[in-house]
C-alpha angles and dihedrals in degrees: 000000000000112000110238119185132169147207112211111185123181111228093219093104145354125303110272124209092249092058090043090054090051090049090049093052091049091048092049092050092050094048093045091054097038086246138142125274111204126194116198129173114235098204103149087126092083096177097055102030116098136183089230092060090046092054092046091052093048091047090050096053090043089054089050089056098247103141115189130215099209131021143062116355092015103049124205145197094292095064105219126038096187120095094214087067093055106056092117089056092052092049090049092054093045093054092045088055090052090051092049092050096247094110139028143199115256121188097173115135124239088252091057091049092049089052091051091048091053090048091053092051092048090052092049093247129137108271088234086079092070093079102039115137112300115240098238126062116255129194102189142041126055122341118236128193113236112231112219111236099201101091144007118271104245131178139162112244116203091221105029101033121223113003124189133189124190110233094230088062092060117079124226087252130204114256098171122030122224090256090059098254119131124239122234090258094058098040095046094047095045090050092050089052096044095044090047094236109187100185131030114198112181142139119298089238085078092055095100088059094053098084088053091053092047094051090046093050092049091047087058087055094249133117115249120245123254109273130216116181109202123217117260123252116247131191123242088268091065094250128119111282113264142144090285088071092056130257116012101168117092090222090061091059091047090052091047091061104262119150117239092230091055092049089047092051094045096048090048088058093056103097097347136067131203095221107335093266112046114087102175117051141148125258088246090058090048092051092050094051106032123117127160088221088066094058114114120242091214122095115268122226118232106208115183091197092058090047090051090050091051091048089055090051090053092048092051091048092059119100110250095250092056091046090054091048092048097046099043095081089052091052092048091046090054092049095044090229144061119275121239124240090251091052092048091054088057090054093048089060089067103022095107090050092047091049091057090056100042124102097161124029096238088060090068090053092049098050094046098043090105089069093062106035137042115251108252095166137014125234101267095219093048092048093048094046098042114017100047094062122109115268099024093118090053090048093054092047091054091044091055090049091050094048090054086068094055111108109180107035101229132122094257093055092043092050093048091058099040096046089068093062104075092060093041092051095039091235137123116265094246092055089056102039102037093063088051091051092051091046094050101038104023092237142058094246120074143118115290108312103236093046090047091053091048092050093048093052135235098276098050093041095054092042091055095047091050090050093051089047088053091051088059092059 
């Protein structure tokens, strides 16, 4: 049997990290088993679904490196992979189920149903009883699936083990609305049958819907797929992940300067482990080891700080040439223009040092901005903390004198001259070098000072120190 799994996003919003993690687990399972990863668009909500959201979702999973074998942009043997193109098929199935006795028309109003629900509660019955099959035949209205009452609905979940639902706890649910549009339950189940999905791995928040999908699949005379309900993602406060914990959309992490391979690695760790010890691993290692049966049933904690740490590890592991190629668009984005070849050579003098200090790509752009623009203002906090101290003017005067003695303008020669000053001035090194850093870069955070001065060049370095000295009066 060929393993066939699917990702079925709804284009009513952006792709959240929880959905991305589910997609990743499905992708890994398909690749581990030489199976097929299907992407289909669950857009039965015609009012809220948009093409823009669909494209953003597809772009996000492409960026994450989850290539799909069937679906939008790539096609496949099933023709369309968009639910809005398949409404006739869903109506056909719904009416077939009525004909076979597995479903029925129900034209009762919401008021009638509310009254029946209240009656059930008053009689001490399960509220599910309020929508049991009406006594008289109906030929219009919504179509409900009839839930057999003869036995529990039992299935083996790859993550949660054996799961059982009592039939009286499952409503006779609507599969086709009175306006002819399918519900999520019908469309999703029919697609899983038609696209021959063998395994459905999705969030455990969907678990209450699973008995409905099983009954519906069996009513269509098919065997349900194997289910794996993945643990939910929680924030570091132990509560379900939401906007209050920060960014939840994958696009927000992309825009913040995270690498796709770091996001891939981190999401793979949420509810699954390569070997119980290894935190950082390649996608090839993950593919070789992944099994849905190894996924934990316990909630996973999404910690942005750990993700940021991991991103820094991936940045530092790059070869310098790739780092430069990766970070250049971020530098140009921050500047609002392209950098010249001369400017880029300045950056390359310090790129390896910048790489060691970068956790998010925009950080590299921020701490090297002084190489590409003139300083028109100093960071207020840095100026107040560093440049208002006693003796700073004297320090800058002596620094300018020392730099006049530098022959070859490179970091070793610069350092040799400036390292003499703390002892000569009877001051700590930071009290000498921090004012120079603020004068040269405009801030107190930069790549190593001597390398930064060498990269900037003699003329600009001296000009900036003289200007800062002038600001001091």
